[in-house]
SERO-4910 file (N, C-alpha, C, O; in steps of 0.05 Angstrom, whole numbers):
BEGIN
 pado doro    nc1    nc2    nc3   cac1   cac2   cac3    cc1    cc2    cc3    oc1    oc2    oc3
  Met    A   1885   3336     66   1904   3318     78   1907   3293     61   1889   3284     48
  Ser    A   1932   3282     61   1937   3258     46   1928   3234     62   1921   3236     86
  Val    A   1928   3211     49   1921   3186     63   1940   3181     86   1931   3173    108
  His    A   1966   3187     82   1985   3183    103   1979   3202    127   1980   3194    150
  Asp    A   1973   3227    121   1966   3246    142   1942   3236    158   1942   3238    183
  Asp    A   1923   3226    144   1899   3216    158   1906   3193    177   1896   3191    199
  Lys    A   1923   3175    167   1930   3152    184   1946   3161    208   1943   3150    230
  Val    A   1964   3180    205   1980   3190    227   1962   3203    247   1965   3199    272
  Ala    A   1943   3219    238   1924   3232    256   1907   3212    271   1902   3215    295
  Glu    A   1899   3191    257   1883   3170    269   1899   3156    291   1889   3149    312
  Phe    A   1925   3151    285   1942   3137    304   1946   3154    329   1946   3143    351
  His    A   1951   3179    325   1954   3197    349   1928   3197    365   1929   3197    390
  Gln    A   1905   3197    352   1880   3197    366   1876   3172    383   1866   3173    406
  Leu    A   1885   3149    373   1883   3124    388   1899   3126    414   1892   3113    434
  His    A   1921   3141    413   1938   3144    437   1928   3164    457   1939   3166    479
  Ser    A   1907   3178    450   1899   3201    467   1882   3193    491   1881   3208    511
  Ser    A   1869   3170    490   1852   3162    512   1846   3132    509   1849   3121    487
  Gly    A   1837   3119    531   1830   3091    530   1854   3073    525   1877   3081    531
  Cys    A   1848   3049    516   1869   3029    511   1862   3014    485   1839   3006    482
  Phe    A   1881   3010    468   1876   2995    443   1897   2974    440   1920   2976    449
  Val    A   1889   2952    426   1907   2930    420   1917   2933    392   1902   2937    373
  Met    A   1943   2932    389   1957   2935    363   1973   2909    358   1997   2908    363
  Pro    A   1960   2888    347   1973   2863    343   1994   2865    320   1994   2884    305
  Asn    A   2011   2844    319   2035   2845    302   2034   2824    280   2040   2801    285
  Pro    A   2026   2832    256   2027   2813    233   2057   2811    224   2074   2827    230
  Trp    A   2062   2789    209   2089   2785    200   2091   2787    169   2113   2785    158
  Asp    A   2068   2790    156   2069   2794    127   2042   2807    119   2025   2813    136
  Ala    A   2039   2811     93   2015   2825     83   1990   2809     89   1969   2820     96
  Gly    A   1991   2782     85   1968   2766     90   1958   2766    118   1934   2770    124
  Ser    A   1977   2763    137   1969   2764    166   1959   2792    173   1942   2795    191
  Ala    A   1970   2813    160   1961   2840    165   1932   2843    157   1916   2855    171
  Arg    A   1925   2834    133   1898   2836    123   1879   2820    141   1856   2829    146
  Ala    A   1887   2797    150   1870   2781    167   1864   2796    194   1841   2796    203
  Leu    A   1884   2808    205   1880   2822    230   1863   2847    226   1846   2853    243
  Glu    A   1867   2861    204   1850   2884    199   1821   2875    196   1803   2889    206
  Gly    A   1817   2852    183   1790   2842    180   1776   2835    206   1751   2834    207
  Met    A   1791   2831    227   1780   2825    254   1772   2850    269   1760   2849    290
  Gly    A   1778   2873    257   1770   2898    269   1790   2913    285   1784   2934    297
  Phe    A   1816   2904    286   1836   2919    300   1840   2946    286   1841   2948    262
  Lys    A   1844   2967    302   1845   2994    292   1873   3002    284   1876   3023    271
  Ala    A   1893   2987    291   1921   2993    283   1936   2967    285   1929   2948    299
  Leu    A   1958   2966    270   1976   2942    270   2004   2951    274   2011   2975    270
  Ala    A   2021   2932    282   2050   2938    284   2066   2915    272   2058   2892    274
  Thr    A   2087   2922    258   2104   2901    247   2119   2888    270   2121   2899    292
  Thr    A   2130   2864    265   2147   2850    283   2173   2843    268   2172   2828    249
  Ser    A   2195   2854    277   2220   2849    262   2227   2819    264   2237   2808    244
  Ala    A   2222   2806    287   2228   2778    289   2210   2761    271   2220   2744    256
  Gly    A   2183   2766    272   2165   2751    254   2172   2754    225   2170   2735    210
  Met    A   2179   2779    217   2186   2784    190   2212   2768    183   2213   2756    161
  Ala    A   2231   2769    201   2256   2755    196   2252   2725    192   2263   2713    173
  Trp    A   2236   2713    209   2231   2684    207   2217   2677    180   2222   2656    169
  Ser    A   2200   2695    170   2187   2690    145   2207   2689    122   2201   2678    100
  Leu    A   2230   2702    126   2252   2702    106   2273   2681    111   2292   2679     97
  Gly    A   2269   2665    132   2289   2645    139   2314   2657    152   2336   2646    150
  Leu    A   2310   2679    166   2332   2694    179   2328   2696    209   2305   2694    218
  Ala    A   2349   2701    223   2347   2709    251   2341   2739    252   2346   2753    233
  Asp    A   2329   2748    274   2320   2775    276   2343   2795    270   2338   2815    256
  Asp    A   2367   2790    280   2389   2809    276   2402   2807    249   2422   2821    244
  Glu    A   2391   2790    231   2403   2788    204   2388   2805    184   2397   2808    161
  Val    A   2365   2816    191   2349   2832    172   2363   2858    167   2373   2871    185
  Thr    A   2364   2865    141   2377   2890    134   2357   2914    134   2333   2909    134
  Leu    A   2368   2937    133   2351   2961    131   2333   2960    106   2309   2965    108
  Glu    A   2345   2953     84   2329   2952     59   2307   2931     60   2284   2937     51
  Gln    A   2312   2908     73   2291   2888     76   2269   2899     94   2245   2894     88
  Met    A   2276   2912    115   2256   2923    134   2239   2945    120   2215   2945    124
  Leu    A   2252   2962    105   2237   2983     92   2217   2971     71   2194   2980     69
  Ala    A   2226   2951     57   2208   2938     37   2185   2924     52   2162   2925     42
  His    A   2191   2912     75   2169   2899     91   2149   2920    100   2125   2915     99
  Cys    A   2158   2942    110   2140   2963    120   2122   2972     97   2098   2975    101
  Arg    A   2133   2977     74   2117   2985     51   2095   2964     45   2072   2971     40
  Ala    A   2103   2938     45   2084   2917     38   2061   2916     58   2038   2912     50
  Val    A   2067   2918     84   2046   2917    104   2028   2942    102   2004   2940    103
  Val    A   2040   2965     99   2025   2990     97   2006   2989     73   1983   2996     75
  Asp    A   2016   2979     50   2000   2978     26   1978   2957     27   1959   2958     12
  Ala    A   1981   2937     46   1961   2916     47   1936   2923     63   1916   2910     60
  Val    A   1938   2944     80   1916   2950     98   1909   2980     97   1923   2996     85
  Thr    A   1886   2987    109   1878   3015    110   1882   3027    138   1878   3051    141
  Val    A   1889   3011    158   1892   3022    185   1921   3031    189   1939   3023    173
  Pro    A   1926   3048    209   1954   3056    214   1972   3033    222   1964   3013    235
  Val    A   1997   3035    213   2017   3014    218   2041   3026    233   2052   3047    224
  Asn    A   2048   3014    255   2072   3022    270   2095   3003    262   2091   2979    261
  Ala    A   2119   3014    258   2142   2998    250   2159   2991    274   2167   3009    289
  Asp    A   2165   2966    277   2185   2956    295   2212   2962    281   2221   2946    265
  Phe    A   2224   2985    287   2247   2994    272   2273   2988    286   2294   3001    281
  Lys    A   2272   2968    304   2296   2960    319   2310   2984    331   2298   3001    344
  Gly    A   2336   2986    327   2352   3009    337   2357   3030    317   2376   3045    319
  Gly    A   2340   3031    296   2344   3050    274   2364   3040    254   2371   3056    236
  Tyr    A   2373   3015    256   2393   3004    238   2418   3020    236   2430   3022    214
  Ala    A   2426   3032    258   2451   3047    259   2457   3052    289   2439   3050    306
  Val    A   2482   3060    294   2490   3068    321   2491   3098    323   2480   3110    342
  Asp    A   2504   3111    304   2507   3140    304   2480   3154    302   2464   3147    284
  Pro    A   2475   3173    319   2449   3187    318   2442   3199    291   2419   3199    282
  Ala    A   2462   3211    277   2457   3223    251   2448   3202    231   2430   3207    215
  Gln    A   2459   3178    233   2451   3157    214   2423   3146    222   2407   3138    205
  Val    A   2418   3144    248   2391   3137    257   2371   3156    245   2350   3148    235
  Ala    A   2377   3182    246   2358   3202    235   2354   3198    205   2332   3199    196
  Ala    A   2376   3192    191   2373   3188    162   2356   3164    156   2339   3164    138
  Asn    A   2359   3142    172   2343   3118    167   2314   3123    175   2296   3112    163
  Val    A   2309   3138    196   2282   3145    204   2268   3160    181   2244   3155    176
  Arg    A   2282   3178    169   2270   3193    146   2261   3174    124   2240   3178    112
  Arg    A   2277   3154    119   2270   3134     99   2246   3118    108   2229   3111     91
  Ala    A   2245   3111    133   2222   3096    143   2196   3112    141   2175   3101    134
  Val    A   2197   3138    146   2174   3155    143   2162   3152    115   2138   3152    111
  Glu    A   2180   3151     95   2172   3150     67   2157   3124     60   2144   3123     39
  Thr    A   2158   3103     77   2143   3078     71   2114   3081     77   2098   3064     69
  Gly    A   2106   3102     91   2078   3106     98   2070   3097    125   2046   3097    132
  Val    A   2089   3089    142   2082   3080    169   2071   3104    185   2078   3127    180
  Ala    A   2054   3099    205   2043   3120    221   2059   3123    247   2054   3142    262
  Gly    A   2078   3106    252   2094   3108    276   2117   3088    273   2118   3071    256
  Leu    A   2137   3092    291   2160   3073    292   2172   3075    319   2168   3094    334
  Ser    A   2187   3054    326   2201   3053    352   2231   3052    348   2241   3041    328
  Ile    A   2245   3064    367   2274   3063    369   2282   3051    396   2273   3061    416
  Glu    A   2297   3030    395   2305   3016    420   2334   3021    427   2350   3031    411
  Asp    A   2341   3014    452   2368   3020    462   2385   2995    465   2406   2996    478
  Ser    A   2377   2973    453   2394   2949    453   2417   2952    433   2412   2960    410
  Ser    A   2441   2947    442   2465   2951    425   2472   2928    407   2486   2931    387
  Gly    A   2463   2904    415   2471   2880    400   2498   2869    408   2507   2849    397
  Asp    A   2511   2882    428   2537   2874    438   2533   2858    464   2523   2869    484
  Ala    A   2539   2833    463   2534   2816    487   2548   2825    512   2539   2821    534
  Thr    A   2571   2838    508   2586   2847    532   2576   2874    543   2580   2880    566
  Asp    A   2561   2889    527   2550   2914    535   2524   2918    520   2522   2934    502
  Pro    A   2503   2904    529   2479   2901    512   2461   2925    510   2443   2926    493
  Leu    A   2465   2945    527   2449   2970    524   2468   2993    516   2490   2995    527
  Phe    A   2458   3010    498   2474   3034    492   2478   3051    517   2460   3052    534
  Glu    A   2501   3063    519   2506   3081    541   2484   3102    542   2473   3110    522
  Phe    A   2477   3110    566   2453   3126    571   2452   3151    553   2431   3155    540
  Asp    A   2472   3168    553   2471   3193    538   2469   3187    508   2454   3201    494
  Leu    A   2482   3167    498   2480   3160    470   2452   3150    464   2440   3157    443
  Ala    A   2441   3134    481   2414   3124    477   2393   3146    475   2376   3146    458
  Val    A   2397   3166    493   2378   3189    492   2382   3205    467   2362   3214    455
  Glu    A   2407   3209    459   2412   3225    435   2401   3211    410   2393   3225    391
  Arg    A   2401   3185    409   2390   3170    387   2359   3175    385   2349   3178    363
  Val    A   2346   3175    407   2317   3182    407   2313   3211    398   2295   3217    383
  Arg    A   2330   3229    409   2327   3257    401   2332   3261    371   2318   3277    358
  Ala    A   2350   3246    360   2355   3247    331   2332   3238    315   2325   3249    294
  Ala    A   2319   3216    324   2295   3206    311   2273   3227    312   2258   3230    292
  Arg    A   2270   3240    335   2250   3261    338   2254   3284    318   2236   3293    305
  Arg    A   2280   3292    315   2286   3314    296   2279   3305    268   2268   3321    252
  Ala    A   2286   3281    261   2281   3271    234   2251   3271    228   2243   3279    206
  Ile    A   2235   3262    247   2206   3262    243   2195   3291    240   2179   3296    223
  Asp    A   2205   3308    258   2196   3336    257   2203   3349    230   2187   3364    218
  Glu    A   2228   3344    221   2237   3356    196   2222   3344    172   2219   3358    152
  Ser    A   2212   3320    174   2197   3308    152   2169   3320    150   2156   3318    129
  Gly    A   2159   3332    172   2132   3343    172   2110   3322    174   2087   3328    172
  Ser    A   2118   3297    178   2099   3275    178   2084   3273    205   2060   3265    205
  Gly    A   2097   3279    227   2085   3277    253   2080   3249    262   2063   3245    280
  Ile    A   2094   3229    251   2088   3202    259   2095   3197    288   2111   3212    299
  Val    A   2083   3178    301   2086   3172    329   2113   3159    334   2120   3139    322
  Leu    A   2129   3171    352   2155   3160    359   2153   3145    386   2144   3157    406
  Thr    A   2161   3120    386   2161   3104    410   2190   3100    419   2207   3090    404
  Gly    A   2196   3107    444   2222   3101    456   2221   3075    471   2204   3072    489
  Arg    A   2239   3057    465   2239   3030    477   2265   3026    493   2286   3033    485
  Ser    A   2261   3015    517   2284   3007    533   2284   2976    537   2264   2965    545
  Glu    A   2306   2964    530   2307   2935    527   2319   2919    550   2326   2896    546
  Gly    A   2322   2932    573   2335   2918    595   2324   2891    602   2339   2873    608
  Phe    A   2297   2889    602   2284   2864    609   2287   2843    587   2282   2820    592
  Val    A   2293   2852    563   2297   2833    541   2325   2821    541   2329   2798    535
  Ile    A   2345   2838    548   2373   2829    545   2385   2819    572   2409   2816    574
  Gly    A   2367   2814    591   2377   2801    616   2386   2821    637   2401   2813    655
  Arg    A   2378   2846    636   2384   2866    656   2357   2878    666   2352   2901    661
  Pro    A   2342   2862    681   2315   2871    689   2316   2890    713   2307   2883    735
  Asp    A   2326   2914    708   2328   2934    729   2306   2955    725   2308   2972    706
  Ile    A   2285   2954    741   2262   2971    736   2270   3001    740   2259   3018    726
  Asp    A   2287   3007    759   2295   3035    763   2310   3046    739   2304   3068    731
  Glu    A   2328   3030    728   2343   3040    705   2325   3042    681   2327   3060    664
  Thr    A   2306   3023    678   2287   3023    656   2270   3049    658   2266   3062    637
  Ile    A   2260   3055    681   2245   3080    684   2261   3104    679   2252   3123    666
  Arg    A   2286   3105    688   2304   3128    683   2307   3132    653   2306   3155    643
  Arg    A   2311   3111    638   2314   3113    609   2288   3121    596   2288   3139    579
  Leu    A   2266   3109    603   2240   3116    591   2233   3146    595   2224   3159    577
  Arg    A   2238   3155    619   2232   3184    625   2251   3202    608   2242   3223    599
  Ala    A   2275   3194    605   2294   3210    588   2285   3209    559   2287   3229    545
  Tyr    A   2275   3186    550   2266   3185    522   2241   3202    518   2238   3214    497
  Ala    A   2224   3203    538   2201   3220    536   2209   3249    534   2198   3264    518
  Ala    A   2229   3257    550   2239   3284    550   2253   3291    523   2254   3314    515
  Ala    A   2264   3270    510   2278   3274    485   2259   3274    461   2267   3278    438
  Gly    A   2233   3270    466   2213   3273    445   2197   3248    438   2181   3249    420
  Ala    A   2201   3226    453   2185   3202    447   2156   3208    454   2150   3219    476
  Asp    A   2137   3200    437   2109   3203    442   2097   3181    459   2078   3185    473
  Cys    A   2110   3157    458   2100   3133    472   2125   3119    483   2146   3120    471
  Leu    A   2121   3106    506   2144   3092    519   2138   3062    521   2115   3054    525
  Tyr    A   2159   3046    519   2155   3017    517   2180   3003    528   2202   3008    520
  Ala    A   2174   2985    547   2195   2967    558   2186   2938    554   2171   2928    571
  Pro    A   2194   2925    533   2185   2898    528   2194   2878    550   2214   2882    563
  Arg    A   2178   2857    552   2183   2835    571   2178   2841    600   2186   2826    617
  Ile    A   2167   2864    606   2157   2870    633   2135   2850    639   2116   2848    623
  Ser    A   2136   2836    661   2115   2816    667   2105   2817    695   2090   2799    704
  Glu    A   2113   2837    711   2103   2841    738   2085   2865    738   2093   2887    728
  Leu    A   2060   2862    748   2041   2884    746   2051   2909    762   2044   2931    754
  Glu    A   2066   2905    783   2076   2928    798   2096   2944    781   2097   2968    784
  Asp    A   2111   2930    764   2129   2944    746   2114   2959    725   2122   2982    717
  Val    A   2093   2947    714   2076   2961    695   2065   2986    707   2066   3008    694
  Ala    A   2054   2984    731   2042   3007    744   2063   3029    749   2057   3052    746
  Ala    A   2087   3020    756   2109   3040    762   2116   3055    737   2121   3079    738
  Ile    A   2117   3041    714   2124   3055    688   2102   3074    680   2108   3097    672
  Val    A   2077   3065    682   2055   3083    675   2056   3108    692   2052   3130    681
  Ala    A   2060   3105    718   2061   3129    735   2085   3147    729   2083   3171    730
  Ala    A   2108   3134    722   2132   3150    719   2132   3167    694   2144   3189    694
  Val    A   2119   3158    672   2120   3173    647   2094   3188    641   2092   3201    621
  Ser    A   2074   3185    658   2049   3199    654   2054   3229    650   2070   3241    664
  Pro    A   2039   3242    631   2016   3232    616   2022   3219    590   2004   3213    574
  Lys    A   2048   3214    584   2055   3200    559   2044   3172    560   2044   3159    581
  Pro    A   2034   3162    537   2023   3135    536   2044   3113    538   2067   3118    530
  Val    A   2037   3090    548   2055   3068    552   2045   3044    535   2021   3038    534
  Asn    A   2063   3031    521   2058   3006    507   2065   2983    524   2087   2983    536
  Leu    A   2048   2963    526   2054   2938    541   2055   2915    522   2038   2911    505
  Leu    A   2076   2899    524   2079   2874    509   2064   2852    523   2070   2846    546
  Leu    A   2044   2841    510   2028   2819    522   2036   2793    506   2023   2786    487
  Asn    A   2058   2781    515   2068   2757    502   2067   2732    519   2075   2710    510
  Thr    A   2057   2734    543   2051   2712    561   2025   2719    576   2018   2742    578
  Pro    A   2011   2699    586   1985   2705    599   1988   2715    628   1975   2704    646
  Phe    A   2005   2735    632   2008   2746    659   1987   2767    666   1984   2773    689
  Thr    A   1973   2777    646   1951   2796    651   1932   2795    627   1936   2779    609
  Thr    A   1912   2812    627   1892   2813    606   1891   2841    595   1901   2860    607
  Val    A   1879   2844    572   1875   2871    561   1859   2888    580   1866   2912    584
  Gly    A   1838   2877    591   1821   2893    609   1836   2902    634   1834   2925    643
  Glu    A   1852   2885    646   1867   2892    670   1889   2913    663   1893   2932    678
  Ala    A   1902   2909    640   1922   2929    632   1910   2956    628   1921   2977    635
  Ala    A   1886   2956    616   1872   2982    611   1866   2995    638   1868   3020    640
  Arg    A   1857   2980    657   1850   2991    683   1875   3003    697   1872   3021    714
  Met    A   1898   2993    690   1923   3003    702   1933   3028    688   1952   3040    698
  Gly    A   1920   3035    666   1928   3059    652   1945   3055    628   1955   3074    616
  Val    A   1949   3029    620   1964   3023    596   1947   3033    572   1923   3029    571
  Arg    A   1960   3047    553   1945   3059    531   1946   3041    506   1927   3041    490
  Arg    A   1968   3026    503   1972   3011    478   1983   2983    485   2001   2981    502
  Ile    A   1973   2962    471   1982   2935    476   1990   2922    449   1976   2924    430
  Ser    A   2014   2910    449   2023   2895    426   2031   2867    435   2033   2861    459
  Val    A   2036   2849    415   2043   2822    422   2070   2813    410   2078   2790    413
  Gly    A   2084   2832    397   2110   2825    386   2109   2803    366   2091   2802    349
  Gly    A   2128   2784    368   2129   2762    350   2113   2738    359   2115   2716    347
  Thr    A   2095   2741    379   2082   2718    391   2061   2706    373   2057   2682    373
  Leu    A   2046   2723    358   2027   2711    339   2043   2695    317   2034   2674    309
  Ala    A   2065   2705    309   2081   2691    289   2091   2664    301   2091   2644    288
  Arg    A   2100   2665    326   2109   2640    339   2086   2620    342   2090   2596    340
  Thr    A   2062   2631    348   2039   2613    350   2034   2599    323   2028   2575    322
  Ala    A   2035   2614    301   2032   2602    275   2054   2582    269   2048   2560    259
  Trp    A   2078   2589    275   2101   2570    271   2097   2545    288   2104   2523    280
  Gly    A   2086   2548    312   2082   2525    330   2063   2505    317   2069   2481    317
  Gly    A   2041   2514    306   2023   2496    292   2035   2483    268   2032   2459    263
  Phe    A   2049   2499    252   2063   2489    228   2083   2467    235   2084   2446    223
  Leu    A   2100   2473    255   2122   2454    262   2111   2428    273   2121   2407    268
  Gln    A   2090   2430    290   2078   2406    301   2066   2388    280   2070   2364    280
  Ala    A   2052   2401    261   2040   2385    239   2061   2372    221   2059   2349    213
  Ala    A   2081   2388    214   2103   2378    197   2119   2356    211   2126   2336    198
  Arg    A   2124   2359    237   2139   2339    252   2123   2312    253   2135   2291    252
  Glu    A   2097   2314    256   2081   2290    256   2083   2275    230   2085   2251    229
  Ile    A   2083   2290    208   2086   2277    181   2113   2264    179   2116   2241    170
  Ala    A   2134   2279    188   2161   2268    185   2166   2244    203   2179   2225    194
  Asp    A   2155   2244    227   2160   2223    246   2141   2199    244   2149   2176    247
  Ala    A   2115   2205    240   2095   2184    241   2081   2178    215   2068   2158    211
  Gly    A   2084   2197    196   2070   2194    171   2040   2198    173   2025   2189    155
  Thr    A   2031   2211    194   2003   2216    198   1997   2246    197   2015   2263    199
  Val    A   1972   2253    193   1964   2281    191   1940   2287    208   1920   2298    199
  Ser    A   1942   2279    234   1919   2283    251   1911   2312    256   1889   2318    263
  Arg    A   1930   2330    251   1924   2358    255   1911   2371    231   1903   2395    232
  Phe    A   1908   2356    210   1895   2367    185   1865   2365    187   1852   2352    171
  Gln    A   1853   2378    207   1824   2378    210   1816   2403    225   1832   2415    240
  Gln    A   1791   2411    221   1780   2436    233   1798   2460    227   1804   2476    245
  Leu    A   1808   2462    203   1826   2483    195   1810   2507    184   1788   2503    174
  Pro    A   1821   2531    187   1807   2555    178   1805   2557    147   1822   2546    133
  Asp    A   1785   2570    138   1782   2576    109   1799   2601    103   1789   2623    103
  Val    A   1825   2597     99   1842   2620     95   1835   2634     69   1836   2659     68
  Glu    A   1828   2620     48   1821   2632     23   1797   2651     27   1796   2673     15
  Gly    A   1779   2644     45   1756   2661     50   1763   2687     63   1748   2706     61
  Leu    A   1786   2688     77   1794   2713     89   1799   2735     68   1796   2759     74
  Phe    A   1808   2727     44   1816   2746     25   1798   2747      0   1805   2759    -20
  Ala    A   1775   2733      2   1757   2733    -21   1745   2761    -24   1739   2775     -5
  Pro    A   1742   2771    -49   1731   2798    -54   1702   2799    -45   1689   2821    -47
***
């Protein structure tokens, strides 16, 4: 087996039982730091990556995302899941083509979401959304890589928090070949429980980006995988902006104390 095959097998094994946390680095350095803390898998964050380039999330190109995936994969030894947005295409055939390119970066998994980017109609029409997941599944199967496919429904992200529609979509994505199901920004425990029950035995990813629950509680509810999206990146930006604003406004550096030995994180 190749190194990639081993990582894919390891990633599938993580999804088979229990609950694991898959935090989201935004560059190679943050990826290495998280691996050093003992996390068994990592996931990219399209938003965190975009901010590191001085871009908004929806301004990142396919080529930039593919290069980012390669950089993170090459920086660590654990499996990496790609936040692959909507596959950087609308047409299912082009989604499939882009997924094949993502597989070549060495990621152990990727997600396809149903957000359209159109403010007037922010979710792809149901049948099209399902066909896009089905196309990604075919592309993965044809590649022979077996990477983990996550189907994402974005209703709670784009201002349409309809749990019944979210479940309808997630169940359809599971039937279309998604290995894992994910509805970001769910923050009510009864909704989490409803999703876990609806798609069982397929594993569910929970976004933990506010303190509405804990890893232990989510695990007890049957959540299999936990990620944090761009929230670690936002936390880092928060510290940076506060310190910089203090310098700009007051000319003081009170936050320049008790700082981590970042160099030590990467010492041989």
